[in-house]
C-alpha positions in Angstrom: -93.7 90.8 84.0 -95.1 89.8 80.6 -92.9 89.7 77.5 -89.6 90.0 79.4 -89.9 86.3 80.1 -89.5 85.1 76.5 -88.5 81.6 75.5 -89.7 79.6 78.5 -90.8 76.1 77.4 -94.4 75.4 78.4 -97.9 74.7 77.0 -98.6 78.4 77.1 -96.2 81.1 75.7 -94.2 82.9 78.4 -95.6 86.3 77.5 -99.1 85.0 78.2 -98.2 83.7 81.7 -98.7 85.5 85.0 -95.7 86.0 87.2 -97.1 83.5 89.6 -97.3 80.9 86.9 -93.7 81.6 85.9 -92.5 81.2 89.4 -94.2 77.9 89.7 -92.6 76.7 86.4 -89.2 77.9 87.4 -89.5 76.3 90.8 -90.2 73.0 89.1 -88.0 73.1 86.0 -85.2 75.6 86.8 -85.4 77.0 83.2 -82.3 79.3 82.8 -84.2 81.6 80.5 -86.8 82.3 83.1 -84.1 82.8 85.7 -82.3 85.3 83.4 -85.6 87.2 82.9 -86.2 87.4 86.7 -82.7 88.8 87.2 -83.4 91.5 84.6 -86.8 92.2 86.1 -85.6 92.6 89.6 -82.2 94.1 89.1 -83.5 97.6 90.0 -84.4 96.2 93.4 -80.7 95.7 94.2 -80.0 99.4 93.6 -83.0 100.3 95.7 -81.9 98.2 98.7 -78.2 99.3 98.3 -79.4 102.9 98.3 -81.2 102.4 101.6 -78.2 100.6 103.1 -75.9 103.4 101.9 -77.7 106.0 104.0 -75.6 106.6 107.1 -72.7 104.6 106.0 -69.2 106.1 106.1 -67.9 107.6 102.8 -65.4 104.7 102.6 -68.3 102.4 101.7 -68.9 102.8 98.0 -72.4 102.5 96.6 -71.3 100.5 93.6 -69.7 98.0 96.0 -73.0 97.6 97.8 -74.8 97.0 94.6 -72.3 94.3 93.7 -72.7 92.6 97.0 -76.5 92.8 96.6 -76.5 91.1 93.3 -75.5 87.8 95.0 -78.5 88.2 97.3 -80.8 88.6 94.3 -79.4 85.4 92.7 -79.8 83.6 96.0 -83.4 84.8 96.4 -84.4 83.7 92.9 -82.9 80.2 93.4 -84.4 79.7 96.8 -87.8 81.4 96.5 -90.7 79.0 97.0 -93.9 80.2 95.3 -96.0 77.9 97.5 -95.4 80.1 100.6 -97.6 83.0 101.3 -95.0 85.7 100.7 -94.3 88.0 97.8 -91.0 87.6 96.0 -90.1 91.3 96.5 -90.4 91.0 100.3 -88.3 87.8 100.2 -85.7 89.3 97.8 -85.2 92.5 99.8 -84.3 90.4 102.9 -81.8 88.3 100.9 -80.3 91.3 99.1 -79.9 93.2 102.3 -78.4 90.1 104.0 -75.9 89.6 101.2 -74.7 93.2 101.5 -74.4 93.0 105.3 -72.5 89.6 105.0 -69.9 91.2 102.8 -69.6 94.3 105.0 -69.1 92.1 108.0 -66.4 90.1 106.1 -64.4 93.3 105.5 -64.9 94.4 109.1 -65.7 98.0 108.4 -66.9 98.9 111.9 -64.2 100.4 114.2 -63.2 98.1 117.0 -64.0 100.7 119.6 -67.6 101.0 118.3 -68.0 97.2 118.2 -66.7 97.0 121.8 -69.1 99.6 123.0 -72.0 97.8 121.3 -71.1 94.6 123.1 -71.0 96.4 126.4 -74.4 98.0 126.0 -75.9 94.7 124.7 -74.5 92.7 127.6 -75.7 95.3 130.1 -79.2 95.2 128.7 -79.2 91.4 128.6 -78.1 91.1 132.2 -80.6 93.7 133.4 -83.6 92.4 131.6 -82.8 88.8 132.7 -83.0 90.1 136.3 -86.1 92.3 135.8 -88.0 89.9 133.6 -89.2 92.7 131.4 -87.9 95.3 128.9 -85.6 97.7 130.8 -86.1 101.5 130.6 -83.5 103.9 129.3 -82.9 105.2 132.9 -82.3 101.7 134.2 -80.0 100.8 131.4 -78.0 104.0 131.8 -77.7 103.4 135.5 -76.4 99.9 135.0 -73.8 101.3 132.7 -72.8 103.9 135.2 -74.0 106.7 132.9 -76.6 109.4 133.0 -79.3 109.3 130.4 -77.7 112.0 128.2 -74.5 110.1 128.1 -76.3 106.8 127.3 -78.2 108.4 124.4 -74.9 109.8 123.0 -73.5 106.2 123.2 -76.5 104.8 121.3 -76.0 107.5 118.6 -72.4 106.4 118.2 -73.2 102.8 117.7 -76.1 103.4 115.3 -74.1 102.5 112.2 -73.8 98.9 113.5 -77.4 98.3 114.3 -78.8 97.5 110.9 -76.1 94.8 110.4 -77.2 93.2 113.6 -80.7 92.5 112.3 -79.3 90.2 109.6 -77.2 88.2 112.0 -78.1 84.5 112.2 -79.1 83.7 115.7 -80.3 80.1 115.5 -78.8 77.6 113.2 -79.0 73.8 112.8 -78.3 72.7 109.3 -78.2 75.1 106.3 -82.0 75.2 106.0 -82.6 76.0 109.7 -80.8 79.4 109.8 -83.1 82.1 111.2 -82.3 85.8 111.6 -84.3 88.6 113.3 -85.2 90.2 110.0 -86.8 86.9 108.9 -89.2 87.1 111.8 -90.4 90.7 111.7 -94.1 90.4 110.8 -95.6 92.6 108.1 -98.7 94.3 109.3 -100.6 92.9 106.4 -99.7 89.3 107.3 -99.3 88.6 111.0 -98.6 84.9 110.4 -94.9 84.2 111.0 -95.3 80.9 109.0 -94.7 82.9 105.8 -91.1 83.3 106.7 -89.7 80.9 109.2 -89.9 77.1 109.2 -89.0 76.1 112.8 -91.9 76.6 115.2 -89.9 76.9 118.4 -87.3 79.3 116.9 -90.1 81.4 115.4 -92.0 81.5 118.7 -89.0 82.8 120.6 -88.0 85.4 118.1 -91.5 86.7 117.6 -92.1 86.9 121.3 -88.9 88.9 121.7 -90.1 91.3 119.0 -93.6 91.6 120.5 -92.0 92.5 123.9 -90.5 95.6 122.4 -92.1 99.0 123.2 -94.8 99.9 120.6 -92.8 102.7 118.9 -89.7 100.5 118.5 -91.8 97.7 117.0 -93.5 100.1 114.6 -90.1 101.4 113.4 -88.9 97.9 112.6 -92.0 97.1 110.6 -92.0 100.5 108.8 -88.3 100.2 107.9 -87.9 96.6 107.0 -91.3 95.8 105.5 -92.8 99.1 104.4 -89.4 100.3 103.1 -89.8 103.8 104.6 -86.7 105.8 105.2 -85.8 107.0 108.7 -86.9 110.5 107.7 -90.3 109.2 106.4 -90.8 107.1 109.6 -90.1 110.3 111.6 -92.9 112.0 109.8 -95.3 109.1 110.4 -94.4 109.0 114.1 -94.0 112.8 114.5 -90.5 112.6 115.8 -87.1 113.7 114.4 -85.1 111.5 112.1 -82.4 111.4 114.7 -84.9 110.1 117.3 -86.0 107.4 114.8 -82.4 106.3 114.3 -81.9 106.2 118.1 -85.1 104.1 118.6 -84.1 101.8 115.8 -80.7 101.1 117.4 -82.3 100.5 120.8 -84.7 98.0 119.3 -82.0 96.0 117.7 -79.8 96.0 120.8 -82.8 94.8 122.8 -83.5 92.0 120.4 -79.9 90.9 120.4 -79.7 90.8 124.2 -83.0 88.9 124.4 -82.0 86.3 121.9 -78.5 86.0 123.5 -80.2 85.3 126.8 -82.3 82.6 125.2 -79.3 80.9 123.6 -77.6 80.9 127.0 -80.7 79.4 128.7 -81.2 82.5 130.9 -84.8 83.0 129.9 
């Protein structure tokens, strides 16, 4: 970061400090000059996240609007980042930026009502079925419970793909303002398999991480590669040697499974 962080009051000039030292100083002193420098330093990250979110969105969703929404997430990340926790700021900021974008998209309700209804139907069917089975349901079982054949079920999954990324940022457990936990906060980076780096509440963390770990291996890999390694769906397809369309389908299925599992937990079913 170096000389971009000019003017911070300390015993050592700002341009001689490491980024870690500056985060510690900002966390203690809330120096507005350090905050401004962090904003400038990480502004490109907002465009990067907005670009990823924009993929697959309808043309009515403007890229510049996504960037504008994401700026609020960056500001929130800078103000709330705790350097004492074992997590890189970029990882933390990407989550907050993405969440801010999705929050605004939800507020303008851009998803068609028919698609939203179909998503609920599939989610409820999976939740009910998996509560009965006590395990992750197969595609064939889910399709049968919905009164569809597998081909029709896969077409339905493809139709609701545009809503699946939003779902990962939903808050599923919330006490006070500091207790909010979302799925994306609990996906573990392969380089750090300790969920303590993200979530504070042990029981909440245990439930969410268990739900993620119960996913089929390929679906779990897709979540990690997309949300923590920042690979595109096309790049993930190359890694897993499947088509981009198949990755999109598996991503959607993973999110729906997580939603149904956590909904069951909240209802006390499992």
